[in-house]
C-alpha positions as CSV (number, residue, x, y, z in Angstrom):
1,M,-23.8,13.9,0.6
2,L,-25.1,14.0,4.1
3,K,-22.4,12.9,6.5
4,V,-22.3,11.5,10.0
5,R,-22.9,14.1,12.8
6,R,-22.8,11.7,15.7
7,S,-24.2,12.8,19.1
8,R,-23.8,10.7,22.2
9,L,-26.8,12.2,23.9
10,Y,-29.0,11.7,20.8
11,T,-27.8,8.1,20.5
12,L,-28.8,7.5,24.1
13,W,-32.2,9.1,23.5
14,F,-32.7,7.1,20.3
15,G,-31.9,3.9,22.0
16,W,-34.6,4.6,24.6
17,Y,-37.1,5.6,21.9
18,S,-36.5,2.6,19.6
19,R,-36.9,0.1,22.5
20,R,-40.2,1.8,23.3
21,Q,-41.4,1.5,19.7
22,F,-40.4,-2.1,19.5
23,R,-42.3,-2.9,22.7
24,R,-45.3,-1.1,21.4
25,Y,-45.5,-2.7,17.9
26,F,-44.0,-6.2,18.4
27,N,-44.7,-9.1,20.7
28,S,-41.0,-9.8,20.8
29,V,-37.6,-9.2,19.1
30,R,-35.8,-12.6,18.9
31,V,-32.2,-12.9,17.9
32,F,-30.3,-16.0,16.6
33,M,-26.6,-15.4,16.7
34,K,-23.6,-17.6,16.1
35,P,-21.0,-17.6,18.8
36,G,-18.2,-16.0,16.7
37,V,-20.2,-12.8,16.0
38,Q,-19.4,-11.4,19.5
39,K,-15.8,-12.7,19.4
40,M,-14.5,-10.6,16.5
41,D,-11.2,-8.8,16.9
42,P,-12.2,-5.2,17.7
43,R,-9.2,-3.9,15.7
44,T,-10.6,-5.3,12.5
45,P,-13.5,-3.4,10.8
46,V,-16.7,-5.2,10.0
47,V,-19.5,-4.9,7.4
48,F,-22.9,-6.2,8.4
49,Y,-24.8,-6.8,5.1
50,A,-28.6,-7.5,5.3
51,N,-31.7,-7.9,3.3
52,H,-33.9,-4.8,3.2
53,A,-37.6,-5.7,3.7
54,Y,-38.8,-3.4,6.3
55,W,-39.0,0.2,7.4
56,W,-37.7,-1.0,10.8
57,D,-34.2,-1.9,9.5
58,G,-32.4,1.2,10.7
59,F,-33.9,0.8,14.1
60,W,-32.9,-2.7,14.8
61,S,-29.4,-2.3,13.5
62,Q,-28.9,0.4,16.1
63,L,-30.6,-1.7,18.8
64,C,-28.3,-4.7,18.1
65,T,-25.2,-2.5,18.1
66,E,-26.2,-1.1,21.5
67,E,-27.1,-4.4,23.0
68,Y,-24.4,-6.7,21.7
69,F,-21.4,-4.9,20.1
70,H,-20.8,-1.4,21.4
71,Q,-19.2,-0.5,18.1
72,N,-19.0,2.7,16.1
73,L,-22.1,2.2,14.1
74,H,-22.3,3.6,10.6
75,I,-25.3,3.0,8.2
76,I,-25.9,4.0,4.6
77,I,-29.3,5.4,3.8
78,E,-30.7,6.6,0.5
79,Y,-30.2,10.4,0.2
80,Q,-33.9,11.1,-0.4
81,Q,-34.9,9.2,2.7
82,L,-32.1,10.6,4.9
83,Q,-32.9,14.1,3.8
84,K,-36.4,13.7,5.2
85,H,-35.1,12.1,8.4
86,Q,-31.8,13.8,9.1
87,F,-31.9,12.8,12.8
88,F,-30.4,9.5,11.6
89,T,-27.1,11.3,10.9
90,R,-26.8,11.8,14.7
91,I,-26.6,8.0,15.3
92,G,-24.1,7.3,12.5
93,A,-26.0,7.5,9.2
94,F,-24.8,9.0,5.9
95,S,-26.3,9.2,2.5
96,L,-25.9,7.6,-0.9
97,D,-27.6,9.2,-3.9
98,R,-28.1,6.8,-6.8
99,S,-29.8,9.5,-8.8
100,R,-26.4,11.2,-9.1
101,P,-24.0,8.6,-10.3
102,R,-21.0,11.0,-10.1
103,S,-21.4,11.3,-6.4
104,L,-21.1,7.5,-5.7
105,P,-17.3,7.4,-5.6
106,E,-17.2,10.1,-2.9
107,T,-19.7,8.1,-0.8
108,L,-17.7,4.9,-1.2
109,R,-14.5,6.6,-0.3
110,Y,-16.2,8.2,2.8
111,A,-17.5,4.8,3.9
112,A,-14.0,3.3,3.6
113,E,-12.5,6.2,5.6
114,L,-15.0,5.7,8.4
115,L,-14.1,2.0,8.6
116,N,-10.4,2.6,8.6
117,S,-10.5,5.5,11.1
118,D,-8.6,5.3,14.4
119,S,-10.9,4.3,17.3
120,D,-10.9,2.5,20.6
121,R,-14.0,0.7,19.3
122,Q,-14.6,-1.5,16.4
123,N,-15.7,0.4,13.3
124,A,-18.9,-1.2,11.8
125,L,-20.9,-0.5,8.7
126,W,-24.4,-1.7,8.3
127,I,-25.5,-1.9,4.7
128,F,-28.5,-3.1,2.7
129,P,-27.1,-3.9,-0.8
130,Q,-30.6,-4.3,-2.4
131,G,-30.7,-0.5,-2.2
132,K,-34.5,-0.4,-1.7
133,I,-37.1,-2.1,0.4
134,Q,-38.3,-5.3,-1.3
135,H,-40.6,-8.1,-0.1
136,V,-38.7,-10.6,2.2
137,D,-39.5,-13.5,-0.2
138,T,-38.3,-11.8,-3.4
139,R,-36.0,-14.2,-5.3
140,P,-33.5,-13.9,-6.8
141,L,-32.1,-11.1,-4.7
142,F,-30.2,-8.4,-6.6
143,F,-27.3,-6.6,-4.8
144,F,-25.6,-3.5,-6.0
145,K,-21.8,-3.7,-6.2
146,G,-21.2,-0.8,-3.9
147,T,-20.6,-3.1,-0.9
148,A,-17.8,-4.9,-2.7
149,S,-16.3,-1.6,-3.7
150,I,-16.2,-0.4,-0.1
151,I,-14.6,-3.6,1.0
152,S,-11.9,-3.3,-1.7
153,R,-11.2,0.3,-0.6
154,V,-10.9,-0.6,3.0
155,L,-8.4,-3.3,2.2
156,E,-6.2,-0.8,0.5
157,K,-5.2,0.4,4.0
158,S,-6.3,-2.5,6.3
159,E,-5.0,-6.1,6.1
160,K,-8.5,-7.7,6.7
161,I,-12.1,-7.0,7.2
162,Y,-15.1,-9.0,8.6
163,L,-18.3,-9.7,6.6
164,V,-21.3,-10.8,8.6
165,S,-24.6,-11.8,7.0
166,V,-27.7,-10.6,8.9
167,V,-31.3,-11.3,7.9
168,S,-34.6,-10.2,9.3
169,R,-38.1,-11.4,9.0
170,I,-41.4,-10.3,10.6
171,D,-44.0,-13.0,11.1
172,Y,-47.0,-13.8,13.2
173,I,-46.8,-16.8,15.5
174,E,-49.5,-17.1,18.3
175,E,-50.0,-13.5,19.2
176,Q,-52.0,-10.5,18.0
177,K,-48.7,-8.6,17.5
178,P,-46.0,-9.8,15.1
179,E,-42.5,-11.1,16.0
180,L,-39.3,-9.7,14.7
181,F,-36.7,-12.3,14.0
182,L,-33.0,-11.5,13.4
183,S,-30.3,-14.0,12.5
184,F,-26.5,-13.5,12.4
185,R,-24.2,-15.9,10.7
186,E,-20.6,-16.5,11.6
187,P,-18.2,-13.7,10.5
188,H,-16.3,-14.3,7.3
189,L,-12.8,-12.8,7.4
190,V,-11.7,-11.4,4.1
191,Q,-8.0,-10.6,3.7
192,R,-6.2,-8.3,1.3
193,D,-4.4,-11.0,-0.6
194,T,-7.4,-13.3,-1.0
195,I,-10.3,-10.9,-1.8
196,P,-12.3,-12.1,-4.8
197,G,-13.3,-9.8,-7.6
198,S,-16.2,-7.4,-7.2
199,D,-18.7,-9.4,-9.3
200,E,-17.7,-12.7,-7.5
201,L,-18.0,-11.1,-4.0
202,T,-21.4,-9.5,-4.8
203,L,-22.8,-12.8,-6.1
204,S,-21.4,-14.6,-3.1
205,M,-23.2,-12.2,-0.7
206,Q,-26.4,-12.5,-2.7
207,S,-26.2,-16.3,-2.4
208,V,-25.4,-16.3,1.3
209,T,-28.3,-13.9,2.0
210,E,-30.8,-16.0,0.1
211,S,-29.8,-19.2,1.8
212,H,-29.7,-17.4,5.2
213,L,-33.2,-16.1,4.6
214,D,-34.5,-19.5,3.6
215,E,-32.9,-21.0,6.7
216,L,-34.6,-18.4,9.0
217,T,-38.0,-18.9,7.2
218,A,-37.8,-22.7,7.7
219,R,-36.8,-22.2,11.4
220,I,-39.9,-20.0,12.0
221,A,-42.2,-22.4,10.1
222,C,-41.0,-25.3,12.1
223,R,-41.2,-23.3,15.4
224,N,-37.6,-24.1,16.0
225,L,-37.1,-21.0,18.2
226,D,-35.8,-22.2,21.5
227,D,-32.2,-21.2,20.9
228,G,-33.1,-17.6,20.1
229,I,-32.4,-14.8,22.5
230,V,-35.4,-12.7,23.4
231,L,-33.9,-9.2,23.1
232,L,-37.2,-7.4,23.9
233,S,-40.7,-8.4,24.9
234,G,-43.6,-6.2,23.9
235,S,-46.4,-5.0,26.0
236,P,-49.3,-7.5,26.3
237,S,-51.5,-7.7,23.3
238,I,-55.3,-7.7,23.5
239,N,-55.6,-11.5,23.5
240,R,-53.3,-11.7,26.5
241,R,-55.1,-9.0,28.3
242,V,-58.5,-10.7,27.8
243,E,-57.0,-14.0,29.0
244,K,-55.8,-12.3,32.1
245,I,-59.2,-10.7,32.8
246,R,-61.0,-14.0,32.2
247,K,-58.6,-15.7,34.7
248,L,-59.1,-13.1,37.3
249,L,-62.9,-13.4,36.9
250,H,-62.7,-17.2,36.9
251,L,-64.4,-17.4,33.6
252,D,-62.2,-20.1,32.1
């Protein structure tokens, strides 16, 4: 298993680099966030669980952590992918190898240890329970049970843990470049004495993610975007540059 080898300097560099990439490839990154997400008790660990539809997922999870939460970010990435891109271990990534089932308990224990570790910041785990990239409109979703297992292990030592549903969608609106939309639902506090069984918890997360994705898709289709926060704006696309030139030359 590839473990976290966090580097503060590397994290700062990666934050600069990822913002540069988002500005280059997207017209904007827009975030819809319920008020309670930024009001979580920092002494309680949190798991952000998300759909996995894009190569960009690891980038925007770090971007949101830096911008909104200032937590100890941890993120699970498939071993084969992390082995190719080991620089992600420097910002909090560690590996899970589904091709070696006997290694899974070690990874789940390690994840729980990270969430339960002593820190002056909130410990956070970003996880994509689908386990692989699938089209954003795939239905029904299938989640592996590893997330529920990690939560159960965390609650062996902690009294409670937050679960936060996060979904993403990339879509074109009125620009040459696409928009990246991110949506955060209110945190759900799970306590040791009320945690459901593994199957029930996994099915619940699947259902929440499906409804959350449908909600975001409908919002985009109806152009109900005014309450979103524009986290980043990209460089002007070709159509905006042409419009500016035409205006300067009084061709409109």
